[in-house]
N, C-alpha and C positions, 0 to 999 in steps of 0.2 A: 464432669464434662464437662463443657462450656459451648449452653447452647446459643451464645455468641456466633460460633466459634459457623457454624451451620446457616446462623439468620444473614452472616459476611460473606458466607461463598458465596448462596444465592444470590443476593444483592449483589458484587462484585463478578456474578459470573451473566448477570440477565445484564450489565452496563456494558461491560464485554461483551455479550452482543449484539445490543443495542447500537455498539460505536462500530461493528463490525457491514452488521445492517445496512446502517446509514451511509459507512465506507465504500459502500456497496452501490447504495442508488447514485451515490454524487461520484465516481468512481464514471458506473453508464453516465450519467449527463452531462459529463464535462467534459466525454473523450468525439471527437465528432464519430468513431466507429460508437456505431449501437453493437457494443457487441453477444447480450444477449441475443439478438438475432442471429448473427452472425453463428455463434454457439449452438445453437439448438438446426440450425441449417449445415448443422458437420463442417465449422470452420475451427480447427484444433490450436492453428498459431490467434486468432481472439479469444481464448478458453488459456492457451498458457496465457498472456498478458492479463489479464486480467486474475486468471484465477494467481499469477504471480504480486500482481497485487496487493489481493486477498491476502498471501502469504506474508507480505514485508509489514501488511496493520497490523498484523497477527501478532506478530512478532513484537510491536511495538506494545500495540496492548498485553501482553503479555508481563514484560519491565514492568508498563504503568502498571498493574494490576502489584508487581511487586515491590516498586518501588515509592510508590506514591504511599503519601502522608494522609492522606482524606481520600472518597468517592471520587471529590470535587477534584482532587490535583487527578486524580485513575481519567475521566473525564478529559477537561483541559487537555494531556498527555494525549489521550486517543485522539481529540481533533486537530494535536496538532502533527498526529501522524498523519490521520486524512488528510490534510492542507499540503503538505511537505509531499507525501504520493504523487497527489494530482500538480502540482508543479514542478513535481520530478519530469511526471512523465512531457510535460510541455517542451523541459529546460532538452528531455533525450531529445525530442521532439525536431527541438531547434538546433544540435548538434549532428543532427542524423540530418537535416536540411543542409549544414554547413561541408557535411564530409559530403556528401551530392555534390552541392556545387562544383567543389574545389577538385572532384573527382569528376567532373560532365559527368555526372550519374544524377538521370530526375528523380529521386528515391523521399518519401515521407511513409515515418513509419504508420499514418491514417493508407496510405494505401496497401503499404507492403502487407500488415493483418488483411484487410478489404481486400488483397487475394491472398489470406492461406498463406503466408508464405512461414512458417514454424521457427522458421534461423530470427528472424525478430520477434517472435513471441515466444521463443527458447529467452533471448535475449533480454525484453524487457522484464518478465519474468527476474534473472540473475540481477540483473537493473533493482528490480523492488525490491527481494528478500535483501543486497546489500543495505540495500539504502534505512532498510529497515532495521539491520543487525547494526549500523551504524547510530540510529534515533534509541534504537533501544540500550542500545551503548554507551548514554549519556543522558540516562535515566536514571541520574544518582543526585544528590544529595551530600554525596563524602566530602565534607569543608578544605579537606588535604591537597583537594585535586590539583587546582588552580595556583593555594599559597604555598 
């Protein structure tokens, strides 16, 4: 039995969990909603939104661990996943604003989450998981994909 296998598992797992914790903190710091406070007050939409972003990040972290060539490579892709999901949140907020303006409805994700709009929470969950899957699918070093 190769003892390095167990050590590698432990190190990669710890780095993966660290990426998730950092992602969770950055998601909380970069959104207008203070989702933890909303969640602890029973806001289901906030739980769906934050949980979706964590699930999307977990998908990216899994693919990074599976496809990375080194621990630093995994860490880099984890950071890219966090940044992509933060940017995605703001892009989604902007698109929602544009749709609302076109429909003459004053709506934002921030307000909808604060008002416990579960449909919006589910939408953010699914968008976040979808983006995580797309990023995860792009994490490859296969040279034949482009050429």
